[in-house]
Backbone as numpy.savetxt, mean C-alpha at the origin, in Angstrom:
# Nx Ny Nz CAx CAy CAz Cx Cy Cz
-22.57 5.16 20.10 -22.25 6.71 19.94 -20.94 6.95 19.36
-20.96 8.09 18.64 -19.82 8.46 17.81 -18.93 9.24 19.01
-17.47 9.11 18.86 -16.62 9.59 19.89 -16.67 11.14 19.67
-16.44 11.94 20.84 -16.53 13.38 20.73 -15.27 13.86 20.16
-15.56 14.90 19.31 -14.32 15.54 18.48 -13.67 16.60 19.28
-12.44 16.77 19.23 -11.78 18.03 20.00 -12.27 19.19 19.23
-11.98 20.37 19.84 -12.26 21.65 19.26 -11.43 21.83 18.03
-11.97 22.41 16.99 -11.14 22.85 15.82 -10.11 23.92 16.17
-8.98 23.63 15.64 -7.85 24.65 15.98 -8.38 25.95 15.10
-7.86 27.00 15.56 -8.39 28.32 14.92 -7.80 28.36 13.45
-6.66 27.95 13.21 -6.11 28.05 11.94 -6.80 27.02 10.89
-7.34 25.95 11.46 -7.86 24.96 10.65 -9.51 25.41 10.33
-9.93 26.09 11.29 -11.22 26.78 11.11 -11.30 27.81 9.97
-10.27 28.61 10.00 -10.15 29.66 9.15 -9.93 29.10 7.70
-9.21 28.02 7.53 -8.99 27.39 6.21 -10.27 26.90 5.91
-11.04 26.34 6.78 -12.29 25.80 6.37 -13.26 26.85 5.71
-13.25 28.02 6.36 -14.16 29.16 5.90 -13.69 29.55 4.44
-12.41 29.60 4.28 -11.78 29.98 3.11 -12.20 29.06 1.94
-12.02 27.63 2.44 -12.58 26.51 1.38 -14.22 26.95 1.09
-14.81 27.01 1.88 -16.33 27.36 1.66 -16.43 28.33 0.53
-15.62 29.46 0.72 -15.86 30.50 -0.23 -15.22 30.13 -1.56
-14.34 29.31 -1.64 -13.76 29.01 -2.94 -14.72 27.83 -3.59
-15.35 27.08 -2.93 -16.18 25.95 -3.48 -17.47 26.39 -3.88
-18.05 27.57 -3.17 -19.48 28.17 -3.54 -19.76 28.10 -4.83
-19.09 28.72 -5.67 -19.56 28.89 -7.12 -19.74 27.51 -7.77
-18.90 26.78 -7.36 -19.26 25.36 -8.14 -20.31 24.75 -7.57
-20.52 24.76 -6.16 -21.56 24.14 -5.60 -23.01 24.78 -6.02
-22.98 25.94 -6.31 -24.25 26.63 -6.75 -24.52 26.11 -8.09
-23.74 25.51 -8.73 -24.04 24.92 -10.14 -24.18 23.35 -9.89
-24.46 23.10 -8.65 -24.67 21.60 -8.39 -23.54 20.57 -8.79
-22.31 21.18 -8.77 -21.24 20.25 -9.08 -20.93 19.30 -8.13
-20.34 18.14 -8.44 -19.90 17.01 -7.58 -18.55 17.23 -7.32
-18.20 17.47 -6.22 -16.69 17.80 -5.84 -16.22 16.46 -5.10
-15.07 15.90 -5.74 -14.38 14.78 -4.99 -12.94 15.05 -4.87
-12.42 15.05 -3.72 -11.09 15.13 -3.30 -10.42 13.97 -2.80
-9.20 13.55 -3.58 -8.65 12.23 -3.22 -7.23 12.71 -2.42
-7.09 12.10 -1.51 -5.77 12.41 -0.62 -5.13 11.14 -0.67
-4.06 11.10 -1.24 -3.02 9.93 -1.28 -1.75 10.16 -0.40
-1.09 9.18 -0.11 0.18 9.18 0.59 0.14 9.25 2.08
-1.04 9.45 2.75 -1.14 9.40 4.16 -1.01 7.91 4.62
-1.03 6.92 3.78 -0.82 5.62 4.13 0.68 5.30 4.57
1.60 6.34 4.25 2.96 6.24 4.55 3.39 6.86 5.93
2.24 7.37 6.59 2.61 7.95 7.87 2.98 6.87 8.95
4.05 7.21 9.54 4.58 6.25 10.54 3.83 6.31 11.84
3.51 7.50 12.26 2.65 7.73 13.62 1.17 7.78 13.42
0.48 6.85 13.84 -1.11 6.76 13.58 -1.62 8.04 14.31
-0.99 8.69 15.16 -1.56 9.84 15.94 -1.78 10.85 14.90
-0.80 11.03 14.00 -0.84 12.15 12.97 -2.00 12.11 12.19
-2.27 10.80 11.66 -3.50 10.63 10.96 -4.87 10.93 11.71
-4.82 10.52 12.95 -6.06 10.78 13.77 -6.10 12.32 14.12
-5.06 13.12 13.92 -5.01 14.64 14.08 -5.65 15.10 12.77
-5.25 14.52 11.68 -5.65 14.99 10.37 -7.19 14.73 10.20
-7.72 13.54 10.72 -9.07 13.15 10.49 -9.88 14.13 11.45
-9.49 14.42 12.58 -10.25 15.07 13.78 -10.26 16.69 13.36
-9.09 17.08 12.59 -9.15 18.42 12.41 -9.49 18.87 10.97
-8.59 18.45 9.89 -8.67 18.85 8.53 -9.97 18.29 7.93
-10.24 16.96 8.13 -11.09 16.37 7.42 -12.78 17.03 8.18
-12.65 17.03 9.43 -13.93 17.54 9.93 -14.25 18.97 9.49
-13.02 19.90 9.23 -13.44 21.05 8.71 -14.15 21.19 7.32
-13.96 20.01 6.64 -14.53 19.99 5.34 -16.03 19.38 5.42
-16.26 18.84 6.71 -17.58 18.02 6.68 -18.69 19.10 6.62
-19.71 18.71 5.86 -20.81 19.59 5.72 -20.80 20.50 4.47
-19.71 20.39 3.74 -19.47 21.25 2.65 -19.75 20.56 1.24
-20.45 19.47 1.37 -20.92 18.94 0.07 -19.73 18.44 -0.73
-18.64 17.91 -0.07 -17.49 17.43 -0.66 -17.22 16.10 -0.36
-17.00 15.08 -1.18 -16.61 13.87 -0.94 -15.03 13.56 -0.94
-14.64 13.09 0.31 -13.23 12.98 0.40 -12.87 11.54 0.45
-11.84 11.14 -0.34 -11.39 9.75 -0.44 -9.90 9.75 0.07
-9.65 9.08 1.04 -8.37 9.11 1.99 -7.70 7.81 1.89
-6.47 7.80 1.59 -5.59 6.53 1.79 -4.97 6.49 3.21
-5.43 5.79 4.14 -5.05 5.72 5.54 -4.00 4.71 5.77
-3.29 4.96 6.77 -2.18 4.03 7.19 -2.55 2.66 7.36
-1.93 1.66 6.81 -2.41 0.34 7.07 -2.59 -0.10 8.54
-1.74 0.55 9.22 -1.79 0.17 10.80 -3.22 0.35 11.27
-3.79 1.35 10.77 -5.29 1.76 11.26 -6.31 0.74 11.03
-5.97 -0.02 9.95 -6.94 -1.05 9.50 -6.79 -2.30 10.67
-5.69 -2.65 11.05 -5.52 -3.79 12.11 -5.53 -3.30 13.50
-5.83 -1.99 13.70 -5.88 -1.37 14.94 -7.34 -1.80 15.67
-7.18 -2.14 16.86 -8.33 -2.74 17.60 -9.14 -1.57 18.15
-8.89 -0.28 17.95 -9.66 0.77 18.53 -10.99 0.94 17.48
-10.98 0.56 16.28 -12.01 0.86 15.44 -12.02 2.34 15.03
-10.92 2.88 14.96 -10.95 4.46 14.64 -11.53 4.69 13.22
-11.18 3.88 12.35 -11.57 4.13 11.00 -12.98 3.99 10.76
-13.63 2.88 11.40 -15.11 2.68 11.33 -15.88 3.54 11.92
-15.26 4.25 13.09 -15.99 5.25 13.86 -16.02 6.72 13.23
-15.07 6.93 12.63 -14.71 8.35 12.00 -15.12 8.46 10.59
-15.19 7.30 9.82 -15.54 7.43 8.31 -16.81 6.87 7.99
-17.46 7.37 6.92 -18.69 6.85 6.57 -18.47 5.35 5.90
-17.62 5.18 4.96 -17.30 3.97 4.39 -15.91 3.70 4.48
-15.44 2.48 4.95 -14.11 1.98 4.97 -13.78 0.76 4.03
-12.88 0.85 3.33 -12.58 -0.36 2.38 -11.10 -0.50 2.46
-10.77 -2.01 2.62 -9.51 -2.39 2.67 -9.08 -3.08 1.27
-8.15 -2.46 0.61 -7.74 -2.92 -0.72 -6.54 -3.87 -0.58
-6.92 -5.16 -0.66 -5.60 -6.11 -0.40 -4.74 -6.27 -1.69
-3.68 -6.85 -1.61 -2.57 -6.90 -2.63 -3.31 -7.49 -3.86
-2.90 -7.10 -5.14 -3.59 -7.59 -6.36 -3.04 -9.10 -6.54
-3.98 -9.78 -7.48 -3.62 -11.01 -7.83 -2.41 -11.12 -8.89
-1.26 -11.86 -8.55 -0.12 -11.90 -9.27 -0.20 -13.06 -10.44
-1.00 -13.92 -10.35 -0.99 -15.09 -11.18 -1.57 -14.57 -12.46
-0.85 -14.55 -13.62 -1.41 -13.94 -14.81 -2.79 -14.89 -15.38
-2.76 -16.06 -15.08 -3.81 -16.91 -15.39 -5.02 -16.48 -14.69
-5.02 -15.72 -13.45 -6.18 -15.24 -12.68 -6.49 -13.85 -13.23
-5.54 -13.08 -13.36 -5.66 -11.67 -13.80 -4.45 -11.03 -14.43
-4.72 -10.28 -15.65 -3.57 -9.63 -16.35 -3.46 -8.13 -15.96
-3.93 -7.82 -14.79 -4.06 -6.35 -14.36 -2.51 -5.89 -14.21
-1.56 -6.58 -13.42 -0.34 -6.08 -13.32 0.40 -6.10 -14.51
0.30 -7.03 -15.39 1.03 -6.95 -16.56 0.49 -5.85 -17.41
-0.58 -5.50 -17.41 -1.21 -4.28 -18.24 -0.56 -3.08 -17.78
-0.39 -2.95 -16.35 0.12 -1.71 -15.96 1.62 -1.60 -16.48
2.42 -2.66 -16.59 3.65 -2.52 -17.12 3.66 -2.35 -18.64
2.96 -3.03 -19.41 2.53 -2.79 -20.93 2.39 -1.40 -21.23
1.46 -0.87 -20.43 0.99 0.43 -20.81 2.11 1.54 -20.71
3.27 1.17 -19.87 4.32 1.98 -19.89 5.58 1.56 -20.62
5.11 0.66 -21.60 6.05 0.31 -22.51 7.10 -0.71 -22.20
6.80 -1.54 -21.20 7.68 -2.64 -20.78 7.91 -3.72 -21.91
6.91 -3.96 -22.65 7.10 -5.01 -23.70 8.16 -4.53 -24.74
8.46 -3.37 -24.92 9.51 -2.81 -25.66 11.00 -2.95 -25.22
10.85 -3.13 -23.82 12.17 -3.17 -23.11 12.56 -4.47 -22.48
11.78 -5.40 -22.31 11.95 -6.61 -21.70 11.28 -7.75 -22.33
11.69 -8.89 -21.93 10.91 -10.23 -22.41 9.53 -10.28 -21.57
8.69 -11.18 -22.19 7.54 -11.58 -21.56 7.83 -12.27 -20.27
8.83 -13.18 -20.23 9.22 -13.68 -19.02 9.68 -12.88 -17.94
10.39 -11.74 -18.29 10.87 -10.69 -17.29 9.55 -9.90 -16.81
8.68 -9.76 -17.56 7.47 -9.09 -17.15 6.67 -9.78 -16.07
6.72 -11.20 -16.46 5.90 -12.01 -15.30 6.70 -12.22 -14.11
8.06 -12.07 -14.12 8.89 -12.13 -13.05 8.63 -10.86 -12.20
8.58 -9.64 -12.65 8.41 -8.53 -12.06 6.93 -8.53 -11.39
6.05 -8.94 -12.17 4.70 -9.21 -11.67 4.55 -10.05 -10.40
5.21 -11.30 -10.53 5.25 -12.19 -9.45 5.78 -11.77 -8.30
7.05 -11.16 -8.40 7.89 -10.77 -7.19 7.58 -9.47 -6.62
6.49 -8.72 -7.17 6.05 -7.46 -6.55 5.00 -7.97 -5.49
4.48 -9.08 -5.53 3.54 -9.70 -4.47 2.14 -9.02 -4.76
2.08 -8.22 -5.74 0.67 -7.59 -6.20 0.79 -6.16 -5.58
1.81 -5.69 -4.94 1.83 -4.35 -4.54 2.24 -3.43 -5.51
1.43 -2.53 -5.80 1.65 -1.58 -7.00 3.04 -0.79 -6.94
3.27 -0.31 -5.64 4.50 0.46 -5.50 5.69 -0.46 -5.79
5.60 -1.66 -5.36 6.73 -2.72 -5.62 6.86 -3.13 -7.07
5.68 -3.14 -7.72 5.69 -3.40 -9.14 6.56 -2.41 -9.91
6.16 -1.12 -9.63 6.83 0.11 -10.35 8.25 0.19 -9.84
8.54 -0.02 -8.49 9.96 0.10 -8.07 10.83 -1.12 -8.69
10.30 -2.40 -8.77 11.03 -3.46 -9.54 11.16 -2.95 -11.04
10.37 -2.57 -11.68 10.70 -2.34 -13.20 11.57 -1.15 -13.14
11.64 0.01 -12.32 12.42 0.95 -12.28 13.96 0.49 -12.04
13.95 -0.17 -10.92 15.36 -0.69 -10.54 15.97 -1.55 -11.51
15.12 -2.45 -12.11 15.68 -3.39 -13.19 16.28 -2.43 -14.40
15.37 -1.29 -14.57 15.91 -0.50 -15.78 17.29 0.14 -15.40
17.44 0.44 -14.22 18.75 1.24 -13.65 19.88 0.22 -13.85
19.46 -1.16 -13.46 20.70 -2.08 -13.48 21.15 -2.07 -15.11
19.95 -2.20 -15.86 20.39 -2.21 -17.28 21.21 -1.11 -17.78
20.86 0.14 -17.25 21.48 1.24 -17.70 22.99 1.42 -17.12
23.20 0.78 -15.94 24.51 0.55 -15.47 25.30 -0.37 -16.35
24.71 -1.21 -16.99 25.40 -2.22 -17.74 25.52 -1.82 -19.33
25.03 -0.44 -19.38 25.04 0.21 -20.72 24.04 -0.79 -21.77
23.10 -1.34 -21.28 22.28 -2.09 -22.09 21.20 -1.29 -22.65
20.59 -1.73 -23.72 19.30 -1.11 -24.41 18.09 -1.76 -24.10
18.35 -2.94 -23.37 17.18 -3.81 -22.94 17.41 -4.18 -21.52
16.26 -4.43 -20.79 16.29 -5.07 -19.42 16.48 -6.63 -19.56
17.52 -7.10 -19.13 17.64 -8.50 -19.22 17.20 -9.31 -17.96
17.25 -10.57 -18.00 16.81 -11.46 -16.74 17.62 -11.12 -15.64
19.02 -10.98 -15.81 19.85 -10.59 -14.55 19.55 -9.33 -14.04
19.00 -8.36 -14.75 18.83 -7.06 -14.12 17.35 -7.23 -13.34
16.55 -8.05 -13.77 15.36 -8.21 -13.08 15.64 -8.99 -11.88
16.45 -9.89 -11.85 16.83 -10.70 -10.72 17.60 -9.70 -9.50
18.50 -9.00 -10.11 19.18 -7.91 -9.13 18.15 -7.12 -8.48
17.13 -6.62 -9.20 16.16 -5.70 -8.68 15.25 -6.43 -7.66
15.01 -7.74 -7.82 14.34 -8.55 -6.91 14.97 -8.73 -5.77
16.23 -9.00 -5.66 17.13 -9.28 -4.47 17.22 -7.83 -3.86
17.25 -6.87 -4.58 17.44 -5.42 -3.80 16.17 -5.24 -3.02
15.09 -5.42 -3.59 13.80 -5.30 -2.94 13.56 -6.21 -1.75
14.04 -7.43 -1.86 13.99 -8.39 -0.88 14.69 -8.09 0.28
16.07 -7.60 0.07 16.91 -7.12 1.17 16.38 -6.08 1.91
15.55 -5.19 1.18 15.00 -4.03 1.97 14.04 -4.57 2.88
13.21 -5.49 2.43 12.24 -6.12 3.23 12.79 -6.86 4.55
14.14 -7.45 4.20 14.67 -8.30 5.32 15.18 -7.53 6.29
15.76 -6.21 5.99 16.26 -5.44 6.98 15.65 -5.25 8.35
16.08 -5.52 9.33 15.29 -5.31 10.69 14.39 -6.39 11.05
14.33 -7.46 10.31 13.51 -8.61 10.65 14.13 -9.39 11.62
13.95 -9.41 12.96 14.46 -10.06 14.01 14.04 -11.53 14.13
14.59 -12.29 15.20 14.33 -13.58 15.35 12.83 -14.11 15.41
12.09 -13.23 16.22 10.64 -13.59 16.46 9.74 -13.41 15.11
10.10 -12.37 14.42 9.39 -12.08 13.07 9.85 -13.14 12.15
11.08 -13.54 12.03 11.43 -14.69 11.02 10.79 -15.90 11.43
10.51 -16.34 12.83 9.77 -17.47 13.06 8.44 -17.39 12.48
7.65 -16.21 12.75 6.43 -16.00 12.23 6.46 -16.23 10.75
7.49 -15.74 10.02 7.47 -15.66 8.47 7.71 -17.19 8.18
8.58 -17.82 8.73 8.74 -19.40 8.39 7.45 -20.21 8.67
6.83 -19.87 9.86 5.68 -20.84 10.05 4.76 -20.35 8.86
4.46 -19.09 8.48 3.47 -19.00 7.40 4.05 -19.73 6.22
5.16 -19.60 5.82 5.61 -20.36 4.65 5.58 -21.95 4.70
5.80 -22.41 5.91 5.82 -23.89 6.16 4.44 -24.27 6.43
3.65 -23.71 7.25 2.38 -24.17 7.70 1.11 -23.56 7.33
1.47 -22.31 6.50 0.21 -21.51 6.06 -0.45 -20.97 7.19
0.01 -20.65 8.34 -0.56 -20.11 9.53 -0.08 -18.66 9.81
-1.03 -17.77 10.05 -0.62 -16.59 10.40 -1.87 -15.97 11.14
-1.71 -15.23 12.25 -2.78 -14.45 12.94 -2.52 -13.14 13.19
-3.09 -12.12 12.60 -2.63 -10.78 12.71 -3.18 -10.14 14.18
-2.70 -10.71 15.05 -3.42 -10.34 16.32 -2.15 -9.63 17.22
-0.93 -10.13 17.21 0.19 -9.79 18.02 0.80 -8.58 17.37
1.63 -7.76 18.27 2.19 -6.65 17.82 3.25 -6.87 16.63
3.89 -8.08 16.70 4.81 -8.50 15.78 4.22 -8.77 14.55
3.07 -9.65 14.40 2.28 -9.84 13.25 1.80 -8.73 12.55
1.24 -7.50 13.26 0.85 -6.36 12.73 1.98 -5.54 12.08
3.08 -5.65 12.74 4.26 -5.02 12.10 4.56 -5.56 10.85
4.55 -6.86 10.70 5.06 -7.59 9.42 3.95 -7.19 8.41
2.58 -7.05 8.77 1.65 -6.60 7.69 1.77 -5.21 7.22
2.08 -4.34 8.34 2.15 -2.94 7.96 3.40 -2.66 7.11
4.50 -3.35 7.46 5.77 -3.21 6.64 5.66 -3.91 5.35
4.58 -4.68 4.95 4.40 -5.58 3.73 5.34 -6.48 3.66
6.06 -7.05 4.75 6.60 -8.13 4.69 5.83 -9.42 4.58
4.47 -9.37 5.14 3.53 -10.24 4.83 2.36 -9.64 4.29
1.78 -10.12 3.27 0.65 -9.49 2.47 -0.52 -10.20 2.66
-1.64 -9.41 2.59 -3.00 -10.10 2.82 -3.59 -9.95 1.40
-4.27 -11.12 1.06 -5.06 -11.47 -0.40 -6.37 -11.74 0.00
-7.18 -11.63 -1.14 -8.48 -12.02 -1.03 -8.91 -12.67 -2.24
-9.47 -13.87 -2.18 -9.85 -14.62 -3.47 -11.15 -15.25 -3.20
-12.12 -15.11 -3.99 -13.51 -15.78 -3.81 -14.14 -15.68 -2.43
-13.90 -14.43 -2.02 -14.48 -13.99 -0.53 -13.67 -14.58 0.53
-12.40 -15.20 0.31 -11.74 -15.68 1.34 -10.32 -14.86 1.48
-10.00 -14.46 2.83 -8.84 -13.71 3.00 -7.76 -14.71 3.59
-6.53 -14.50 3.06 -5.34 -15.39 3.42 -4.17 -14.50 3.27
-3.05 -15.01 3.86 -1.85 -14.34 4.11 -0.77 -14.99 3.37
0.22 -14.33 2.69 1.40 -14.78 2.28 2.82 -14.09 2.48
3.80 -14.54 2.56 5.19 -13.66 2.85 5.38 -13.18 1.46
6.03 -11.94 1.47 6.19 -11.08 0.20 7.24 -12.09 -0.53
6.78 -12.36 -1.83 7.81 -13.20 -2.68 9.19 -12.72 -2.65
9.37 -11.44 -2.78 10.83 -10.89 -2.90 11.62 -11.05 -1.58
10.84 -11.23 -0.51 11.45 -11.36 0.79 12.00 -12.98 0.96
10.92 -13.81 0.41 11.34 -15.27 0.55 12.65 -15.48 -0.35
12.84 -14.65 -1.42 13.99 -14.95 -2.25 15.40 -14.70 -1.49
15.38 -13.89 -0.58 16.58 -13.55 0.29 16.57 -14.01 1.64
15.61 -14.71 2.07 15.34 -15.13 3.47 16.45 -16.21 3.80
17.38 -15.97 4.72 18.43 -17.00 5.04 17.79 -18.32 5.51
18.29 -19.35 5.38 17.81 -20.67 5.90 18.12 -20.58 7.51
17.24 -21.27 8.18 17.45 -21.27 9.65 18.56 -22.06 10.01
19.13 -21.53 11.17 20.51 -22.05 11.44 20.09 -23.47 12.16
């Protein structure tokens, strides 16, 4: 049985009626309307996403509109099955393949933005590798490396600029990683063992300190490569 929805708030219902009036001319022409909602994966509180799904998305239901929504990663690892119960189709997109021998997807993203005019092929490979296949990290590394080059008054991004950007990203992931999480990280590095069932493990996944990959139908986990670069040796 599907869970019972709370009553629509008056303001949400009013906006839903307004949306119907706006969409009617297009729907009368049998247009296919698709709305993409990005950025909700950054929500820290899952309850806010639940409210969005139970109110805003439900107000659109029945209006012949396809909604594609980026949900918080925590919801994927939530045991309540909220996503599966509330949405028609749920897909988890793992981190992209970073090995250029397996896929040139990440390199192509950088090259289309002119990276090959600003840095060497080796630097492009380093940015792809240490992004861990996370697109936001890929673009952040490229931008940070460019900023370091700018501070050096350089007209090209050198190896040292890329390495500084990698350390910066790694230190951001290292911040707030306490003893328990470091033990989980080191066990994954050493023994290739990781179980996403405890609260600590889920936090590592949600914060992207541990990344989930899929290859040939098999899911597996790895520590973010930028974090490995700055992870202190055990005392």
